[in-house]
C-alpha positions in Angstrom: 7.2 -23.6 11.5 4.4 -22.7 9.3 2.1 -19.9 10.2 -1.1 -20.8 12.2 -4.3 -19.0 13.2 -2.3 -17.3 16.0 0.9 -16.6 14.0 2.0 -14.8 11.0 5.0 -13.8 8.9 7.2 -10.9 9.9 9.7 -11.2 7.1 11.0 -14.8 7.1 10.2 -15.0 10.8 6.9 -16.6 12.2 5.6 -14.4 14.9 2.5 -14.1 17.0 -0.3 -12.6 15.2 -0.9 -9.8 17.8 2.8 -9.0 17.9 3.2 -8.1 14.2 1.7 -4.8 14.0 4.1 -3.4 16.7 7.0 -4.7 14.9 5.8 -3.0 11.5 5.1 0.1 13.3 8.9 0.1 14.6 9.9 -0.3 11.0 8.0 2.8 9.6 8.6 4.9 12.6 12.4 4.2 12.0 12.2 5.0 8.2 9.4 7.7 8.0 11.6 10.7 7.2 13.5 9.1 4.5 10.8 6.8 3.1 10.1 8.8 -0.2 13.8 9.0 -0.9 14.3 5.3 -0.2 11.5 4.5 -2.6 13.3 6.3 -5.3 16.6 4.5 -4.6 15.1 1.1 -4.1 13.2 1.1 -7.3 15.3 3.1 -9.4 12.3 5.6 -9.6 10.1 3.0 -11.1 7.5 3.4 -8.1 6.6 6.7 -9.9 5.4 4.5 -12.9 3.6 2.1 -10.9 1.8 4.7 -8.8 1.0 6.3 -12.2 -0.7 3.1 -13.5 -2.9 3.0 -10.4 -4.1 6.6 -10.8 -4.8 5.9 -14.4 -7.0 2.7 -13.4 -8.6 5.0 -10.6 -9.5 7.7 -13.2 -10.9 10.2 -10.9 -13.3 12.7 -12.3 -12.0 15.8 -13.9 -15.0 17.9 -13.3 -16.7 19.1 -10.1 -18.6 15.9 -9.4 -17.9 14.8 -5.7 -15.5 11.9 -5.3 -14.3 10.5 -2.1 -11.0 8.4 -2.0 -9.9 6.4 1.0 -6.1 5.9 0.7 -5.2 3.2 3.3 -1.6 2.8 4.6 -0.8 6.1 2.8 1.1 7.7 5.4 3.3 10.3 3.2 0.3 11.0 1.0 2.0 10.0 -2.4 -1.0 8.3 -3.9 -3.6 10.9 -2.8 -1.5 13.8 -3.9 -1.2 12.1 -7.4 -5.0 11.5 -7.4 -5.9 15.0 -6.4 -3.7 16.5 -9.2 -5.4 14.6 -11.6 -8.8 15.1 -10.6 -11.4 17.9 -10.5 -12.6 20.3 -7.8 -15.0 17.7 -6.3 -12.2 15.3 -5.3 -11.2 14.8 -1.6 -9.0 12.1 -0.3 -8.6 10.8 3.3 -5.3 9.2 3.9 -5.4 6.7 6.6 -2.3 5.1 8.3 -1.5 3.5 11.6 1.8 5.2 11.8 1.6 8.9 13.2 5.2 9.7 12.0 4.4 8.6 8.4 1.2 10.7 8.7 3.4 13.9 10.0 5.5 13.7 7.1 2.3 13.5 4.8 0.8 16.5 6.4 4.0 18.5 5.9 4.0 17.5 2.2 0.2 18.4 1.9 1.0 22.0 3.1 4.1 22.4 0.9 2.0 21.1 -2.2 -1.1 23.5 -1.4 -3.3 20.2 -1.0 -4.1 20.3 2.4 -7.7 21.6 1.7 -8.2 18.4 -0.5 -6.3 15.8 1.4 -6.8 15.1 5.2 -4.8 12.7 7.3 -6.4 10.2 9.8 -4.6 7.6 12.1 -6.3 4.3 11.9 -6.0 0.7 11.5 -6.7 -0.9 8.2 -8.4 -3.9 9.9 -10.8 -1.8 12.0 -11.7 1.6 9.9 -13.2 4.4 11.7 -15.4 5.2 8.9 -19.3 4.6 8.2 -20.3 2.1 5.7 -20.7 2.9 2.0 -18.7 6.3 2.6 -16.0 6.2 -0.2 -16.0 5.9 -4.2 -12.5 4.3 -4.1 -10.2 2.5 -2.0 -6.6 2.4 -2.6 -3.7 0.8 -0.9 0.0 0.8 -2.2 2.6 -1.3 -0.9 0.8 -1.5 2.4 -1.6 -4.6 2.3 1.4 -6.9 3.0 2.2 -5.4 6.3 -1.3 -5.9 7.7 -1.4 -8.7 10.2 -5.0 -9.9 9.2 -5.2 -9.1 5.6 -8.6 -10.8 5.2 -10.1 -8.4 7.8 -8.6 -5.4 5.9 -10.0 -6.5 2.7 -13.5 -6.9 4.4 -13.2 -3.4 5.8 -12.3 -2.1 2.3 -15.7 -3.7 1.0 -17.6 -2.3 3.8 -16.6 1.5 3.4 -17.0 1.4 -0.4 -20.3 2.7 -1.9 -22.1 0.3 -4.3 -20.1 0.6 -7.5 -17.0 1.6 -5.7 -13.7 0.3 -6.6 -10.6 -1.3 -4.8 -7.1 -1.0 -6.0 -4.2 -2.5 -4.3 -0.7 -2.0 -5.7 1.8 -4.6 -4.2 5.0 -6.3 -5.0 4.4 -9.6 -6.7 6.5 -12.6 -8.2 8.8 -11.9 -10.9 8.0 -14.0 -13.9 10.7 -13.2 -16.3 13.7 -15.9 -16.5 16.8 -14.4 -15.5 15.4 -11.3 -14.1 14.3 -13.2 -10.8 17.9 -13.8 -10.0 18.8 -10.2 -10.6 16.0 -9.1 -8.5 16.8 -11.3 -5.6 20.5 -10.4 -5.8 19.5 -6.6 -5.6 16.8 -7.0 -2.9 19.0 -8.8 -0.4 22.6 -7.7 -1.2 21.8 -4.0 -2.1 18.8 -2.6 -0.4 19.6 -3.3 3.2 23.1 -1.8 3.0 21.4 1.1 1.2 18.8 1.5 4.0 21.8 1.7 6.5 23.3 4.2 4.4 20.5 6.5 3.9 18.5 5.9 7.2 21.0 4.2 9.6 18.6 1.1 9.4 19.4 -2.0 7.6 17.2 -4.3 9.7 13.8 -2.6 8.6 14.8 -2.8 4.9 15.6 -6.5 5.5 12.2 -7.0 6.7 10.6 -5.1 3.9 12.5 -7.3 1.2 11.7 -10.4 3.0 8.0 -9.6 3.4 7.6 -9.2 -0.4 8.6 -13.1 -0.7 6.0 -14.0 1.8 2.9 -12.2 0.2 0.5 -14.3 -1.6 0.9 -14.8 -5.3 -1.5 -12.9 -7.5 -4.1 -15.8 -8.2 -4.0 -16.5 -4.3 -4.6 -12.9 -3.4 -7.3 -12.5 -6.1 -9.2 -15.1 -4.1 -8.9 -13.4 -1.0 -10.3 -10.2 -2.7 -13.3 -12.1 -4.1 -13.7 -13.8 -0.6 -14.1 -10.5 0.9 -17.2 -9.8 -1.5 -15.6 -8.1 -4.4 -16.7 -8.9 -7.9 -15.0 -8.4 -11.4 -11.7 -9.1 -9.7 -8.4 -8.8 -11.7 -4.6 -8.0 -11.7 -2.2 -6.5 -14.2 1.5 -7.4 -13.8 3.9 -4.6 -14.1 7.6 -4.6 -14.7 8.0 -8.4 -15.3 5.8 -9.2 -12.3 7.8 -7.1 -9.9 4.6 -5.4 -8.9 1.0 -6.3 -9.5 -2.0 -3.9 -9.4 -5.0 -5.6 -8.3 -8.7 -4.6 -8.8 -12.1 -5.1 -7.4 -15.4 -3.6 -7.5 -18.1 -3.5 -4.9 -21.4 -4.3 -7.1 
């Protein structure tokens, strides 16, 4: 059946809207300790280039000017750490994630990288952020928006917490647009990634969900419309690596 106002996708399954968050939480509880290693293995290290493109687009100030980043679904801190290293002394990041296990990994990484004074971690839901209006200069979410049950609610919250002039950046898997690459990509996704997940984390099912969820995410033009509907202006996207990933941008003006 097609999803309705009360149902949504969990991979290729249709599930009750209120059940998806618990199912997603189970996925990330399972893989948290090996999440960053699996990102390297699944993408051949390409995720580092994609995240680098996001930081370049973010372009945080290099000086001492205050700059507040909210990094949603950023559990292990990768985007925030990269942004902190690319910025000046006025930079502060708040990582918000619904999964406590991912946040625990992120806090440990922050201490090891001596960034715990610039990057903080808060447990929270993207659909109902516990932050005041107009509190942040930028909002980032990398490979997390497709796991949110109510994407429209998360986009409205992103708009709410940004200052006027603030930027929304979303890095997400997209639709391969290079003939031939799409077949190779599907083969790798469905035949290699779940067994790899089993070998590295002992969990193939979670990675089966992750590759299925990519196929159910809206195509870039449809997602851009959702970003505009949330109130953002100057909405655009950039396809990376033949469309495997797209970097979406919008501004609160």
